[in-house]
C-alpha positions in Angstrom: 10.0 136.2 141.1 10.6 140.1 141.6 9.7 142.0 144.2 5.8 142.2 145.5 3.9 144.6 148.0 1.1 142.2 149.2 -0.5 144.8 151.8 -1.7 148.5 151.7 1.0 148.7 154.4 3.9 147.5 151.9 2.4 150.0 149.6 2.1 152.9 152.1 6.0 152.1 153.1 7.3 152.4 149.4 5.0 155.2 149.0 6.9 157.1 151.9 10.5 155.8 150.7 9.5 157.4 147.6 8.5 160.9 149.3 11.7 160.9 151.1 14.1 160.3 148.3 12.2 162.9 146.1 13.6 165.3 148.7 11.9 168.3 150.8 11.2 170.2 147.1 8.5 167.1 146.7 4.8 168.6 146.8 1.9 166.5 146.1 -0.2 167.9 143.3 -4.1 169.1 143.4 -4.7 166.3 140.7 -2.2 165.0 137.9 -2.9 163.0 134.8 -1.4 161.1 131.9 -2.2 162.0 128.1 -1.0 161.5 124.6 -1.8 162.7 121.3 -3.7 161.0 118.5 -4.4 162.1 115.0 -3.5 165.8 116.1 -5.6 165.8 119.1 -4.8 165.7 122.8 -6.3 162.2 124.4 -6.5 162.5 128.3 -6.1 158.7 129.4 -6.3 158.8 133.3 -6.8 162.0 135.4 -6.3 161.5 139.5 -7.8 164.2 141.9 -6.9 164.0 145.3 -5.8 160.1 144.7 -3.1 157.8 142.9 -0.1 159.4 145.3 2.1 156.2 144.6 1.6 156.2 140.7 2.4 160.0 140.9 5.3 159.8 143.4 6.6 157.0 140.6 6.5 159.5 137.9 8.3 162.0 139.7 10.8 159.4 140.1 11.4 158.3 136.6 11.1 162.0 135.1 13.6 163.1 137.9 14.6 167.0 137.2 12.1 167.3 134.7 8.9 166.7 137.1 7.2 170.0 136.7 7.5 172.2 140.1 4.2 173.7 139.7 1.4 173.7 137.1 2.7 172.1 133.7 3.5 169.0 131.5 6.8 166.8 131.0 6.7 164.5 128.0 7.2 160.7 128.8 8.8 158.9 126.1 8.0 155.2 125.9 11.2 154.0 127.7 10.3 156.1 130.8 6.9 154.8 130.5 8.1 151.3 130.9 10.0 152.3 133.5 7.1 153.6 135.2 5.3 150.9 134.8 8.1 148.4 136.3 8.2 150.8 139.0 4.8 150.3 139.9 3.9 147.0 139.0 4.7 145.4 142.6 1.6 147.3 144.0 -0.5 144.8 141.8 0.2 142.0 144.2 -2.2 143.8 146.7 -5.5 142.7 145.9 -7.1 144.9 148.6 -6.8 148.3 146.8 -7.4 148.9 142.9 -5.1 149.8 140.6 -6.6 152.0 138.0 -3.3 153.9 137.0 -1.2 150.6 136.4 -4.0 149.6 133.6 -4.0 152.9 132.2 -0.5 153.2 131.6 -0.2 149.6 130.2 -3.1 150.3 128.1 -1.5 153.6 127.0 1.9 151.7 126.2 0.1 149.9 123.6 -1.5 153.1 122.0 1.8 155.0 121.7 4.3 152.2 120.9 7.7 152.0 120.9 8.3 155.6 118.7 5.5 157.4 120.8 5.6 159.3 123.9 2.8 160.4 126.7 2.6 163.5 128.6 2.2 163.8 132.1 0.5 166.9 133.6 0.6 168.5 137.1 -2.0 170.7 138.5 -1.4 172.8 141.4 -4.8 173.8 141.6 -8.2 173.1 139.8 -9.7 176.5 139.3 -7.2 177.6 136.7 -8.4 179.5 133.6 -6.7 180.2 130.4 -3.6 178.3 130.7 -0.9 178.4 128.0 0.2 174.7 128.1 -2.5 172.9 126.1 -2.0 169.6 127.8 -3.2 171.7 131.2 -6.1 172.8 129.5 -7.1 169.8 128.3 -6.6 168.1 131.5 -9.0 170.9 133.2 -11.6 170.3 130.4 -11.4 166.4 131.8 -11.9 167.6 135.2 -14.7 170.0 135.0 -16.4 167.9 132.0 -20.0 168.2 131.8 -20.8 171.4 133.3 -23.0 174.6 132.0 -20.4 177.3 132.3 -21.8 180.7 130.9 -20.0 183.3 129.4 -20.9 186.1 132.2 -18.6 184.0 134.4 -21.2 181.9 136.1 -21.9 177.8 136.1 -25.4 177.1 136.2 -26.2 173.8 138.4 -29.5 172.2 139.7 -30.3 170.2 143.3 -32.9 168.2 143.8 -34.6 168.8 147.6 -37.3 167.4 149.7 -39.8 169.5 151.5 -38.2 170.4 154.3 -35.2 172.0 152.8 -37.2 173.9 150.3 -39.0 175.2 153.2 -35.7 176.4 154.6 -35.0 177.8 151.0 -38.1 179.7 151.0 -37.1 181.3 154.6 -34.2 182.8 153.0 -36.0 184.1 150.4 -34.2 181.7 148.0 -30.9 183.4 148.4 -28.9 180.8 150.4 -28.7 177.2 150.9 -29.1 176.3 154.6 -26.2 174.7 156.7 -25.7 170.8 156.6 -26.7 168.6 159.0 -24.5 167.0 161.3 -24.7 163.5 159.4 -24.5 165.7 155.9 -20.7 166.1 155.3 -21.2 166.9 151.7 -23.5 169.4 149.7 -24.3 167.7 146.0 -25.2 170.0 143.5 -26.0 168.3 140.0 -24.7 169.2 136.8 -28.1 168.7 134.6 -31.6 169.2 135.3 -32.5 165.6 133.9 -30.7 163.8 136.7 -31.8 166.2 139.2 -35.5 165.5 138.1 -34.8 161.9 138.7 -33.4 162.0 142.3 -36.3 164.1 142.9 -39.0 161.5 141.4 -37.3 158.6 142.6 -35.8 159.4 145.9 -37.3 162.8 147.4 -40.7 161.8 146.6 -40.3 158.0 148.3 -38.5 159.7 151.2 -41.0 162.3 152.2 -43.8 162.6 149.8 -42.6 165.2 147.0 -39.6 166.2 145.6 -38.5 169.8 144.1 -35.9 170.5 141.4 -34.2 173.6 141.7 -31.6 176.0 139.6 -29.2 178.3 140.7 -25.7 180.0 139.3 -22.6 180.2 140.9 -19.4 182.1 140.3 -17.2 179.5 137.9 -14.1 180.7 139.5 -15.7 179.0 142.6 -17.1 176.0 141.0 -14.1 174.9 139.4 -12.6 174.2 142.5 -14.3 171.1 142.8 -14.0 168.2 140.4 -17.0 166.6 138.2 -17.7 163.4 140.0 -19.7 160.4 138.2 -22.4 159.1 140.4 -23.2 155.9 138.6 -24.6 156.4 134.9 -23.0 158.6 132.5 -25.3 161.7 132.9 -25.3 161.3 136.7 -22.4 164.1 137.4 -22.3 165.9 140.6 -19.9 168.1 142.6 -19.2 167.2 146.0 -18.7 170.5 148.2 -17.8 170.3 151.8 -20.4 171.2 154.4 -17.9 173.7 155.7 -17.6 175.7 152.5 -21.5 175.9 152.1 -21.1 179.9 153.4 -18.6 180.5 150.9 -20.8 179.0 148.2 -23.8 181.4 149.3 -21.2 184.2 148.9 -20.4 182.9 145.3 -24.5 182.7 144.4 -25.3 184.9 141.0 -28.7 185.4 141.5 -31.7 183.7 143.6 -32.3 179.8 143.7 -34.9 178.8 141.3 -37.4 176.0 141.3 -38.1 174.5 138.1 -39.9 171.4 138.6 -41.8 169.5 141.0 -42.8 165.7 141.6 -45.4 164.1 144.0 
C-alpha cells in the first residue's frame, strides 16, 4: 500500500515539506487555476482563491523551474498531470477535508487524453485588467463572473437592508455605508437585483418587518479585489468585503446609494 495522509496534521506536515523544498523564492499566489483548451476555447476547470495551497504546491513541485514566478501560465502535459495526481492522491485518505482539486484533475485527465495538456495559471492579484496572457484573462473572468461591469469603469452592486441600516444610510445622505457591528465581520453586497429582492423579502421582512433593496456603483478596480462568491443557488452571487475595508469601499463609491425596492 502506498503513502497516505489520514489527518489534517499529516496534510499540513506534507504541505510544509513541499514549501521548504521549493525554497525561499516560493510565494503563494492570490489565486491559481487549472484549465485546458477545447474546440478552440479556454475552459477553466478549477479556480482556487486563497485556498488549495497543498494542491498548488504539488503543481509548483511538478512544474519545477517552469512554475510562473509571477502572474502567468505554464502548460502541463498529461504526463505531468499524472505526476501531480499521484503526488496529491495520499491526501484523499483524510476524510475530514474535501479534495476538490484532486477530483477536478482526474476529470481533466480524462478530458485531455494522453496526447493533450492542461494549463496552470497563477494570479498574484485579482484586480488585474487587460493582461496579455489569454489564460490569465480567462481565469480572471471566472473569478469575477456574474458582474455588471460598466464601460465607465464602475461595477453595479445591490444590497438588501433592513430599516435600521436604511436609517443609517439616510443619515449619511445615501453617500456611505455604515461601519459593521462587532458581530458583522463581512459586508455582503450582491451581484443582481433579483437576489437582493429575495433576501429583502424573505429575510429582512421576517427579521424586522420590512426590507429594502439598494443599488450602488463602485470603481471596478476596487470591486475586482474580491472574487465572486456563490451562496447557494446559481444566481445567488455575492462579494465578501471585510468590515475593515468598508471605509475604502465608501471612498470608491461612484455616485449615491439608491433605494430601488421595498418589501413589507
